Structures are given as C-alpha cells and as structure tokens.
C-alpha positions, 0 to 999 in steps of 0.5 A: 716193329714194337708190339702194341697192344689194342686201344680200341674203345672203352671196354664195360665197367660191369663187374660181370664183363670186366672179370672176363678179362682176367683168369679168375678162378670162378665163384672165387670172390677175390678181394686182395687185388692190393696183395699181389696185384693180378694181370689181365688177360691182354697185359700178358698177351703183351709181354708174351710178344715181348718174350717172343721178339727177344727170343728171336734173338736174344743177343741182338736184344740184349747187346743193343735194343734193350735200352730204347726200348725201356727208354720208350716204354718208361714214357707213357709211364712217366706221363701217366705219374706226372713226371718227366721220363728222365727222372724215372726209372724201372726196378722190381718192386717197390720194396727193391727201389726203397733199399736203393734209397737206404743205399744211396746215404751216408748214415753216421751213429746218431743220424735217424730215419724215421718211419711210421708204425703203419710202415711196411714191414719189409721196409721197416726191416731194411730200415733197421738193417741200413741203421745197424751197419752205420750207428744211426738208430730207426724212429718209428712215430707210433699212429695208433688206431683208429686214426681220426684224421690227417691231422693226428698224422701229421702232428704225430710225425712233426713231434718226432722229427728233428735236426738228427732225422736224416731220411723220413719214409712215409707211405703213401697208401699204407698197406695193412691199414689201407689209410691214404696219408697225407704226404704232401703235408708229411713231405714239408714237414721233413724237409723243413727239419733237412730231411730227405723223403721217400715216399713209398708209393706201392699201392698207389698207382693206379689206385688214385690220381697221382702227380709225384713231381708235385708232391716235392719229395726226393724220392717216390717208389711204386708198383706198376703191377698192382693197381695199374695192371702191369705183370709182376713184378713191375715197379718205378723209382722216381727221383728228383733231379738234385738226389739222382746222383745219389742213387744206385742200382742194389747191383752194380754193373756196366751201367755205373758211371753212365748215369740215372737211367744207364745205371738202373737200364742195364744191371745184368740179365734179367727179364724185362718183358713185364717193364716193356708190357707196362704201357699195355697195362696203362693203356688197359687202364684207360680202357676201363674207365682210368679216373672212372675206374678209380672213383669207382672202386674207391666208391665201392670200397667205402660203402663195403667197409661201411657196411662191413663195420656196421654188421660186425659192430666194430671199426675202420682203421680210421675214417671211411673217406681216408680209404681208397680203393683198399679199406680195413675193418675190425674183426668181430671177436677176440683172441690174440691175432697170432700169425698161425691163427691168421693164416689158419683163417685166410686158409680156411676163408678160402678154401671153404668159402671161395674167398681172398682176403687179407687177414692182418694183426694190428695193435692186438686185434684181428683185421680184414683188408678188403679191396676193389676192382673192376672185377668186384661186386656187392656181394662179394662183401656180403659174401664175406660179411656173412662168414662173420656175422654171427659171432659179432 
C-alpha cells in the first residue's frame, strides 16, 4: 500500500499555530525560508514511511517498484505546476537540472549563453564552464539595482540578444535580489532571437502560482524543497516535448535510451524518498491554505520590506510589488561587504539575536534578504529592524 499523508481539514494560518508543524528552535526568528527550505514534521514522517517501506525489501523496491512509485509521485506535482506528468521528472535540485540543460546543447565557438547579473552564482559558474569547453562565451546582461520596473529588464535583455545567442537562462525569482522577473516576456524575446530558453525557477514553486507550460520556455527547472515543503533534496525538470530528446541526466545509467522519464528515473542507487514524499508536501501546502498561504506570505514580505526600508532610510532592490514572499533591503551602513564581513554579520545576528536571515553583497553594498512563511509574524521583522536602527 502506498504511504499517504493525513489530508484532513485545513490547518490554521496563525503563525503560532503553524510554527508547531515545524521543528524550529524556540525563540528563533527564521527569516530565511528561501535559503534551504524547511520541511514540516508530517512531511518528514511521510519520508520516513517511504524509507521504512524500501528497507523492508530494497531489492524488490529498487529493482521493480521504483519507476512506478516515481511516476505516481510526479502526477500531483505536475498537476500543481500546470504541466503534463510525462513532461516532468524529479532531479535533486535546480542546480543539477540546469547543469543537465547546459549539457543538452552542443555549443560551438562563437555561440553565446545569455544570463543576467541577477543570476544565481552557481548557475553563472555552470554557464562559464559549459562555454569554456567549446569556445562559446557567456553574455551577462547588467541589471543595475534598484530595478525600476519590468520594462527595464525586458529592454536590457532585448539589447543583448542576438543571432549568436544559443541559450538564454532567466531566473523566475532571482535569488539574492528576490525580484520576480517577467519570464513570459523574456521567453518571447529570446525565442524571437532564435535562442532556446531555460527558466531557473528555484524559488517559484509554492511561492507563486505557476502554469509552467503556458510560459512557453523550452525547459523549466525548480525546487520543491523550498516553498513547496518537500524534503531536501527534491527538485524537478520540465521539458517541452520538442526538446526532451536533447536532454539527459548528468549520470548516464541503465535508463539511457529509454526516453525522457526513464532516463531520469534510474540513474543509479540514490535516495528517492524526498521525491516520493513530494505529494505529501504539496498536500500540506494546500492544507495551510495553498493560494491563500502564498498571498499571505507575499503580503507579509512586502509590508516587512516597506517598513524596514523606511526604518533604515534605505532602498529595496526594486519596487515593492516586484517581490513575492522574499524581499531584499539595503542595510544602513557602508564599507566593503566582503564575504568574511557578511559571514561574521550573519553569525552575530544568529547567535546574539536568534534571527536567521540572508546577508548578501550586491553592487558594492550590503543587503539583507528576508522571507515570509506560515510560521513568521510581524514581530520577527521588527526584531531584525531594531538591530540596525541605531546605525541608520
């Protein structure tokens, strides 16, 4: 019998009640849900049930049951994302999925891979690595902060696209700046230039409503272990049917030649329990409110950003309505934001003030990225604001 999660009536949305469903340390204001996600207790219990089932007879499960289990698990995930189940596979995380995309195309000297200055650093490095093996080059569109509006993003990207652009990679929600980018418009621009398009949706699933097939990209890659509550590590790769034959998993194994889904289902022995628990994670997200939860988180993050920037007399990385459930605000002090300084700052805020947030360097300044999830309350952001108020 397939393990199932409890799908009883909707749970309360109050922060105090929601917090009981996570194992957060008492007194910790956790404002970095976007960093590595945070898995609810009941989803971890579902993962444990799958682990126990596998351990009862690993040979039988891994030899004859794993493909059917993964295909059953992918169905509710695909439905929640606006995709056909046959077009979507599980991967460990968005970074591995995007690396598979970069390996799917045969780049030649003179080809261009287009990214933006808001791209996730790991993907920037992966793009440079892919280009270095073929004589291609990476074109990075400079998007200066703060961003004025979506039109500025579209204009800057359009100016750098050209007939040599073979692949464009765009963030749906840029990690460090937390800005939601106009991906549908960016996809259209890139396709008009003759380029393939991959969307880095690491933060989007569970933070905003999605219809990934309608965006028109060639590939959409996302994480389920961040805002959709799945265990780490659980991501997905969606591929439009015309490009499915181009892409293969990073580890070629027994599934090679069996088609898009078969290749990604069997890449050698691995822990698949995070993927198998993904339906329970999505069910829990719905129980916490689903769309209502996303709306609540977005409103909370935007209001917190508005208040913090006013309190510190600083700015955000873009317009307030350009954020979803994360927002990035410039900190009210100067000086070089070296990695060592930011690491020390994050450690002090965590250990001395019991607050976890993401401190990042952008364009020579120090910023803090906050996140809003069901367990967060207004006082969490007030605590963060008070730490830096004296320096503003």
